[in-house]
N, C-alpha and C positions, 0 to 999 in steps of 0.2 A: 662329379664323375664325367669324364670326357665320353664322347660317343664311341670312340675307339675302345675304351675300357668296357663300355656297355656291350658293344658288339662282341668283344672277346669272351664275354660270359657265355655266349652261345656257340663258341668254336667247337665244342665237343658235345653239344646238346643232342639228346636222343630224340630226333624228330619222329622217327618211325615209331618208337615206343609211345611217345605222346599221342600221335595220330591214332594208334591202335587202341588207346584208352578212351577215345571220344565216342560217345554213343548218341543216339537220336535225341534222348532226353536232354543231354548237355546243349545240343544245338538249339532246341526249342526254348530252353531256359535262357540262353544267350540272346536269342531273337527277342525275348520279352523284356530285356533290360534296356533302360534308357541310355546308359553309357557302358561301353565295354572296355575291358582292360587288354593288355597285350596278349594274354594267354587265351582270352576269348577270341581275339582276332586270329590267333594261330589256329584255334579250333575251327573257325569259319573257313580256313584254308584246307581243311582235311577232306579226305575222300567221303567221310560220312556227311559232311556239309553239302556235297554235290546233290544230294536229294532234296535240298532246301533252297535251290536257286531261285525259285519263284517268290516265296515269301522274302527272301533276301532282296530280290529285285524291287519288290513293292516297297519295302522299307528304305532301300537306297534311293528310290525315286522320290519318296516323300522328303527325305533329309536333303537331297539336292535342291528340290523346289524351295524348301524352307530357307536354306542358307544362300542360294544363288539365283533363285527365280527360274523362269523358263528362257534362259539365254544361253547362247554358245558364242564364245569369243573366237574370232577367226584370225589367223596369223599365216605367215609364210616364211621359209628360210631363204637366206641369201648366203651363198657360198663365196667368200671373199678369196680364199686360197685353198690349195690342196697339198702344200708342201708339208712333209711329216718326217720326223726323225725317229719315230717309234716303230716297233715291229709287232704290233698287236696282231695275233695270228688270224683274227676273225674280221679284219677291216680292209676294205678296198683301197684305202689310202696309205696303207703301211709302206714304210720306206723301201722295202725290197720289191714291191710291185712295179712293173714297168708300165708307166702311164704318162701321158702328157701332164707335166706340172705347170701350174699357172697361178699368178696372183693378179687380181684386178687392179688397174690404175684407178686413181680417184675419179677420173672422168668416166671410166667404165662403171664404177660404183654408182655414180650419179645417173647413168643411163638405166641401170638395173633399178634403181630407186624410183625413177620417174615412171617406168613401166608398171611396177608394182603399185605405186600410189594411185595410178590412174584407175585401178580396179576398186579403190575405195579402202583398201587395207591400211590400218594405222599401226599394227603391231608386226614387227619383224624380229627374227632371230638370225644373228650373223655367226657364221662358222669359218674357221681358218685352217683346219688341220693343226698338228702340234709341232710348230717349228718357231722357236723364239727368234732365230736368226732371220728367217724369211718373212715372218709375220710378227714383228715385235710389238710391244704395247703401243709404241709411238704410232705405228701404222694403223692399229685398231683404232686409236683415238682420232686419227685423221679421217678414217672412214666414218666414225660416229659423227664427226662434225658435219660431214656431207648428209648422212642419213637423217639426222635430227631436223633437217629442213622439211623432210617429207613425212616423218612418222612420229606418233605420240609416245610410242614405247619401243625401246631397242633392248633386246636381250642378247647376251653373248653366250656362245657355246664354244669356248676355246680352251687352251691348255690351262691348268691350275695356276693361279697368280698369288702373289704376296698380298697381304691386306692392304698395304699402301697403294699397290697397283690397282686393286679393285676400287679404292677410294678415288684414284685419279680418273678412272673410267666413269665412275658414278658422277664425278664433278663435270665430266665432259657431256654426259647425257644418257649413259647406260642406266637402266633401272631394274634389270632382271638378269639372272644367270641360270643357265641350264648346265648341269654337269652330271654325267652318268658315272657311277662307280664301276659300272660294267658287271662285276660280281663282287659280292661282299665276302666270298670265300677267299681268305688271304692266301692260302697255299695255292689254290687254282689261279688266283690273280697273277701270282709270280710266274706260273707255268704259261699263262696266256700272254704275258708281257715280258718276253725274254731279254730284250735290250731297249734302251731309250729311257728318257726321264720319266715316262709314264710308269715305269716299273716300280716307282716309289708309291706303294699302297697307301700309306699313312698320309703322305702329302696330298694325294688326291681326295682321300676320305675327309680331310679336314678343310678342303677348299670352300665348300658351301658355308661353313661357319666363319671363315675368314671374310667372305663376302658380306655375311650378315653383320659382322662387327663393323665392317666398313660402311654400312648403311644402305645395302641393297634393299629395293622395295619388295622383290619377289625372287624366290629361290625354287627351282625345279629339279627334282632328283629322279633317279631311275637306275635299275639294273637291266642289263641287256638279256632279255629272256631267251633262253636256249643254251647259255653257257653252263649253267648249273641247274640243279633242281629248282623248279620255279617256285615251289612252296616255301623253301627256306629263303630264297631271294626276295619273294614278296614280303615275307615277315620282317626281314631286316631292313628292307626299303621303308616299310611302314614304321618301324622303330626309329629310323633315321629322320623321317618327316615328323614324327611325334617329338623327338628330341629337339629339333629346330623350332617347332611351333611353341613348345614349352619354354625354351630359353630365349627365344627372340619373338615375342608376341606381336611386335610391329611389322613382321615380315609375312607376306603372303607365301605360304608354303604349298607346293604342288608336286605331283609325281607324274611321270610319263610311264607307259607300259610298252616299250619297244620290243618287238620280237625280231630275231635275226632274219634278215632278208638276203637273197642272192646278191653277190657282188663279185668284182674282179678278184680272183684268187680262190673262190669257191670253197670257203670253210663251211663244213657241215655242222649243224648244231649237235651238241652232245645230248641234249634233252629236248624232246619234242613238246612244245607247248600248244595244245589244241585251242580252238576257239572257246570251247567250254571252260578250259583252264583259265583263259584270259578273262572271261566273264566273271568267274568265281573270284579271281583276284581283285578285280575292279569293285565288285559288290562288297567284298569283305573289307576292303580298304575304306570305302565310303562309310560303312557302319562303324569302323574304328575311328576315323578322323572326318567327321561330317563337314568341317570348314575348309578342308584342303582341296585344292583344284586337282583335276585329273585331265590329262592330255592324251588324245589319241591322234597319232599322226598318219600320214599317207603311206606308211609302211603296211597299214592294213587295207584290205580291199573295200571298195565302195559300199557293197551291200552290208558287210559286216559293220562298218562304221556307222551306217545309218541305223542298224539295229541297237548299237551301243548308246546312241545319243540320249535316250531317256533313262538310262540306267545309272547315271552319275557323272557322265562326261561334262566338263565345263569349257574345254578349249580344243579346237580342231584346226589342222592346217589345211590350206587350200592353195591350188596353183603351185604346188611344190616343184622344185627342181633341185637335184643334189649334185649338179655339175657346176664348176666355177664358170660364171658368165654364161650359163646355159640359156638364159632368156634373151641374150643379146648377141648371139652368134657363137658362143662356146660350144664345145663338143658335148651334147647331152648324154652321149653314150658313156662318157667317162665320169660317172657319178659315184658317190660313196656307197650307195646301194640302190637296188631297183625299187621304183615307186609302184605301189599297188593301186593307188586311187589317183588318177590323173586329172580329176575334175578341177575346173577353175572356180573362181570366186562366185560368179553368177550361178553356176550349177549348185554350188554348196548352199548359197543363200536360198535358192528355191527349195531344196531338200529340207532345210531347217525350218522354213516357214510352213512347209507341208506337214510337218510333224507338230505344229502348234508352238514352235519356239521362235525366238527372234535372234538373228545374227547380230553380234556386237563387234563394232570396229574399234571402239575406244572404251575402256572400262574403268578409267579413273581420271581425276582432274588434279592438276598441280596448282596449289595456292601460294 
């Protein structure tokens, strides 16, 4: 069964009825299990489970230490371009927004890389906006050739690619992919993506699996929290991660928990996701998939990120900039979204050490 088929099984699922059936005895039973199934995971996303966040946090902490140790991997994004042909109603880069469009030259990419590498970071994620014409695969490959001189790991967050294109980029030096489905609600997805190639729900949904078949080392998923009910989005994101981990055991599967942030265009979230909601999602996911990575970006404010560190997070961004060339003279005000945590690498290192953890700059070796 494909993940699309699995996902379709929950299209008309009665989430409200399921959550209403969950009682405290159910939650206590689930927390006593060594392994939980998908419906246990869904139960841990219920309102009833909100009263058990402390025991959930204790168990999530133990599982994270067991599988990952006391380490936090640090990375930063590099925005290579902001050209886009899509009309995603929630995004600051959408085609109809009037903003300065730019694409870095290879010399500008090298300047950004040198500045970032000087901070000690070894992991970067590169973003382009979604325009095959302005940011073709050949351009991404050329950028990777520059970046691999400076970094041990290069992740791409670009438009969905064909399997052979992922293979080409992997051969060039890419080892990870991040791609957000945005929302797993197919009907809402079409409403939020009225025009452009991103409107193809299935093609985007199957992109992580194409990358896995091509030989990617790490795949990072996520729903953009605030577009739809966070509980159903968290559930289906977890199922997606579980599907990939089960079918591609050689791939490191991870999720991100991005909440909508202010941006040019001012889209207002349909659903408010509170700090408490985000914590519950993080904890429930850790109990469901103990070996999956969890990323918290600078979308979240500093104090909140600090408090999340010991609950199951494995990866955090530092020194982030969401504008093209923002570190080397670009207009920092024209970013994809507003950053909530502006701390640089040194500040993040100090915070991580203060909590008894160790910042990691390279988490794997190629033989």
